[in-house]
N, C-alpha and C positions, 0 to 999 in steps of 0.2 A: 442455392443447397441448403438444404434443412441441416441443421446439427441438433445435438440431444439436447443442448441448455434449451432450447426451445421446448420440446417437450418435458423438461424440466416445469419449465414456465407454466404451461395448459395444465401440469397436473398441480402445483401448490396455488396456483392464481383458483383453482376451482374453476375453470372454465370449461372442462372436460364435464359430462352431463354427470351425478351421482350416482342416478337409476338408468335403467334398460339399455343397460351395456351388454353383450354379448361376446361370450371368448369365441377365442377362432373352431371350437367344437360346438356354439352353441348353447352354453349355459348361460345363466342370466349372471350378472354381475351390481351390486349395490357398495357405493363406496362407501364407509361406513365414517372413515377417517383416511384421509392420505397418506396419515405420517407424518413425520418430522423429517425435512428436507437433512440428507448427512454431507460434510464439509469437507469430511475424512474419507481416507478410504475403504471401500465396503460398498456395500449397496447401495443406491439414488436416495432411500426413503426409506426410514430404519420406523418400527412398530406403527404399520400401519394395519387397519381392520376394515376386514373386507369379506362381504355377505357374496357366496357363490352357491346359486341353487340355494340360496334359503340360509343354508350354513357358516353360522361367521367362524372367518379366521381371525388370526392376528400373526401378522410377523413383516416381512419386507418387503419393499416393491424395486423392481428392477426395469431401468429402461432402455432401449436400442433402436435405435435408427431403422436395422434390420434384426429380424430376431436370430437369424444365422451370428447376429455380431456376438453374440454371449458364448459363443466357440470360440471366436476370434479374439476375444479378448482375456479366453484362456478363464471365467468363471468353472469352468465345471473339475478345475483344480484346485477351488479357491473355499474352505470349508467358510466361509465367511457370507458366501451363498447360497450353503444348505438352508437357510431360512428363509428363501423366498418365495412369496406366497402368490404372486403375481408380478407376470413379464409384460411389459406395456409397450409395443412396437409400434414407431410407425407406418412399417411393413412388414405382414407375417410369410415369412417363406420357408422357414424347418423349427418342427418341433425343438423342446428346451427338456433338457430332463437336469434334476439333482438328486439331493440325496432321498428325497421324501418322494420321485417317478418325474413323472409331465406336469412340468408347473402351466397352469394356465394363462393365459394368453391373452390380450386384448387388441387389437388390431387399429391406430387413429387416422388411418388415409383417409377414412370415406366417414368417418366422427368429425374433425374438424371443419369449422366453417371455413369455405375457399377464398372469404374475402381477409381471414385473419392471415392463411398463409399469403398471400399478396401481398399486405402489408410487413409481413416479418422480413419476404424476400426483398422488397421493395429498399426496407431499410440494408439489410447485409449486403445486398449491391449497390448500394449507392456511393458515390468514388467522393462527395462532402470530407471536409475535414472530421466535421460532427453530420451524422448523419442525419438528426433528425433534424436540421436545419434548413433542408427541403421543403419542408412543409410548418405550415401556421402551426408554430407553438403560443397561443394564448393563455396560458394559464402556466410557462415554466415558472413562474417562480414560485407560484404557489406549490407545484409538482415539486422542485427542487427544496424548498423546503420540508415537505415531508420525507424528504431521506436524506437530510443535511445531517445532521446527529450521528447515522451510520456513515457515511465518508469519512467524518473526523476521525472515528474511532480507526473506520481500517488504516487511514493515513496515520497516524498513529502508533498504532499497534504496528503497522508494516517499518514507520522509523523503527521503532524500538527492539524489535524481532531480533537482528543480530546481537544488541550487548543483555536479554534476558538470558543467551545462551551461554556467556560467560560469566567468571566468576572474579571478574576484577572487580579492583578498586572502585568506588563513583566515582572518583576526581579523576579518575582515567578514562572512565566512561563519558562526563560531564566533556572533557577536552577534547574527546573524539569528535563528540557531538558540534564542538566549534568548528573544526578543523572540515567537517562538512558544511558546516554554514558558510565559512569563509570560503569555498571551492563554491557556491553557486551553483545553476545549473550544468553547467560547461566543463567543471573541475571538481565535483563535487565525486565521484569515483575516486579523481585520483588522489585526491586530498583525504579519502576514505580510506583505502591501500596504503597510503602515508600514514596515517593514525597506526592503521595496524602492525607498522612495522618498528616504531619508536618506541625505544628500551626505555622505559617512564621510571624503571628499578633505578635507570644507568644514571636519567633526567634526574633522580631526585637525590641522589648522590653529588649531584656539581648544583646542587641550590646555591651557594653558597660563592660559585662563580660562573655568572650569569656569560662570560664570553665561552666557557666552554658547552652552556646548553646551547646557546646563540650558533658557533660551528660548527657543532654537532646538527642541529636540522637543516644548516645549512648544506652539511654537505650526503646529511640523507635525502636529500631531497631530487639530485641531482641537478638542479637547475644553475648550482654555481660555479661549477668548473674552471673555467677562467678564473674567478675571483680566489679559487681559491688555491690555484698551483703552487703559489709561489708563499703558501700563507703556512705558517710552523704550523700554528694549531691544528691546521688543516692537514696535515702531515702526521700530528701526535694521535689524532684520531682516528686514524686507518683500521684500527683493530676493532671501533666500536662501532663502523657500521660494515655490517655485515651484505645485506640487500638492498643496496641504493637505487632507486628510483632514475631511470634513465630520463632525460630530457624530454625525448617520446613520448613520455606517460601523459605529457601535461597539454593542454588545447591552449595555446599562445596564438591564435587566427582570432581575427574578429575582436577581438576583446581592449580593451582603452587599458590604456597605462595604470591606472591607479586601480582595475579589478585583476590586472594579470598576477597569474600564479607566484612568478617572484614578491609581488609587494605581498598578497596574500603569507607566502610561509615566513619573511622578515616580521609582520606584522603578529606572525603569530609567538615569534620569538619572543618580542616587546613583551606579550601577552605573560608569556610562560616566566620571564625572567622580572619582569617589574610587578608581578605580582597581579594583576589588573583579572578580573572574573573569577578566583581563584578561591573568598570566600562561600560561594552559591553554591556546590555541591556537600558541605559541609554544614549548611543550615539545618536546624530540627525541625522548625516550623514553615509551611508556605509562604505563613506572614512574613519570619526573618528572609527568606529566600526573595521574596518579591520588591522589599525594602533593599537587598543586597542587590539585587539588579538594576532596580534604577538608582543608584549611586556611582555602581559603578558604567552603566551605560554613558553618565552626564563626563565621569573622568574621562571614558575612551574618546566620547566627544570633544571634550573641551583641550585633551592635553595629546590626545592620539589624531585627534582630529577624525574620527570613523566619522563617515557621511549619517543621514538619516537611513537612508536606501543601505546600509552596510547594518546598522544595529539591528535593523529592523527583519534582516535576513536572519543575526546570530538570535535575536528573541524568538523567531518563530521557525528556525531551524535547530535552535538549540536547545533555549531556556525552556520553552514551551515543552519538548519533546522529553528532555530531563526529568520535569517535575512530573510528567506523564510516567515514566518510567518508574520513579520514586513510587509512586501511586500504586503500578501494578506491582511492582515487585514488595511492598510491604503490604500489602493490600489496606492502605491508607486511604478512604476515599477523600478527603479533602485536598491531597494533591492533586488529582484526579480534576477534584472542582476547581482549583486553582486554572489549572491546564484551558479549560472549555470558559473559565469567565473570564482570562486573560486575554482568549482569542476572540471573540465577542466584544471586549473592549479597546482595541488597536486597530489602527487603518488597515484598509485593504491593500495588500499588492496591486505594482502593477506591472503588469509582463505582458506579451504578445495574447499567450492564450488571457487571460482576464478581459483584453480586448476585444476576440471575438462576441462573445456571450456578452459584453457591455451594446455592441453592433446592434445586436439581438434584443435592444431594448432590459437587459438585468443585469444591472448597477450594484455589486456587493457592495454592501453596509460598514463589515466587520473583513477582521484578517480569518475568522471564522468560514464566513462568508467563502471571502476567496483561496482559502484550501480546501475545501469542500469542492470547489468546481475544477482545483489541479488536480485532485484526486477523481472528481466523476472526467473528467477529459483524459487523463492518460490511462486512464486503468477501466473505464466502461466507451466513451466514443470512441478512443482510438484504435481497441480491442472489437469495437460493433456489439456489445454484450448487452445491447439495447432490452433482451427481454429481463434485465434484471435491474433495469432504471426507470422511473417510476414514467419520468418523458417518456421511454421507449415502449413502455408497456401502452400506455393509454391513446399512443399512436397506432397501436397495434390494431387495439380493440374497435377503434374509431370506424 
């Protein structure tokens, strides 16, 4: 089944002829400028320039599978669509009107090359985990590199988005990112929830009482009920633990003992009470930040016996996103440069998703490559957003 994003791809990639098109009422259309793709609410393309019967119009372009979808989506009640100058549809079934009267309409059904539709539908109907891997992809690495930076930016923006909406201190943001990193893939969301329920101000008040901090975290996690039943401090802290997690909130199946959430909560308690990593969010420059990280990583490895895998997880999922967060929040590009440069320097991750791509002949050279692959797989391949992927669009045009 054709989706609207296929029409968006055709329009913005100039697959549709710029000249020689006709409206449904036989007026000539020349596409002077397709407009800018709108990632927000409102018309699909904004500030386009279209010549209709020789008259140049400037305004927005809206696209639908059927013309009648204009009314299905309620655009007739939305003033943002009053400046739509062209309605581009796969199938014309109805005239559409806005504040300016009847909107000129172009039907694409008989304009798009049949092989393009055939290739698109083949990718969309594929049952493969990575749809394009059903086909020869001889230059995957080159196509991937073309979109790699975009994938990294999208991934980092997704990671920091929840924190940009808060006004909490930077050290709290950093600790919450560390918690997510400790959760890895299977308990990332649980640790994220855990971080939002911690009373960080109260934790600061207990800075000189590490036993209170540790007991509070264990009690809040909901993972240590049996151990804390007869614990004196556990009973004393009931008033501070208003919304603890339950054991059902955690994934404990098929996880090695060293990676169990209980272990990770205890490790986080040690990080907080023994001061590990706590200098990083107070760094004034990326250079100082980098130096602190390498020193702290060495301490965590030698004193707490953190594995290289766990340290890499913290580096990629906390240290890098926090630097990027600081750069976006402050507007200081050197922090953003730090994030990109260190991703290029560090070794790639190893997991089941990366191995799928390696099996097809693409071996990531850095954590930048592996992070981009994860973004590509989870937010493009898994969702079959082939029309937004350099590899997918090449296959469609083949």
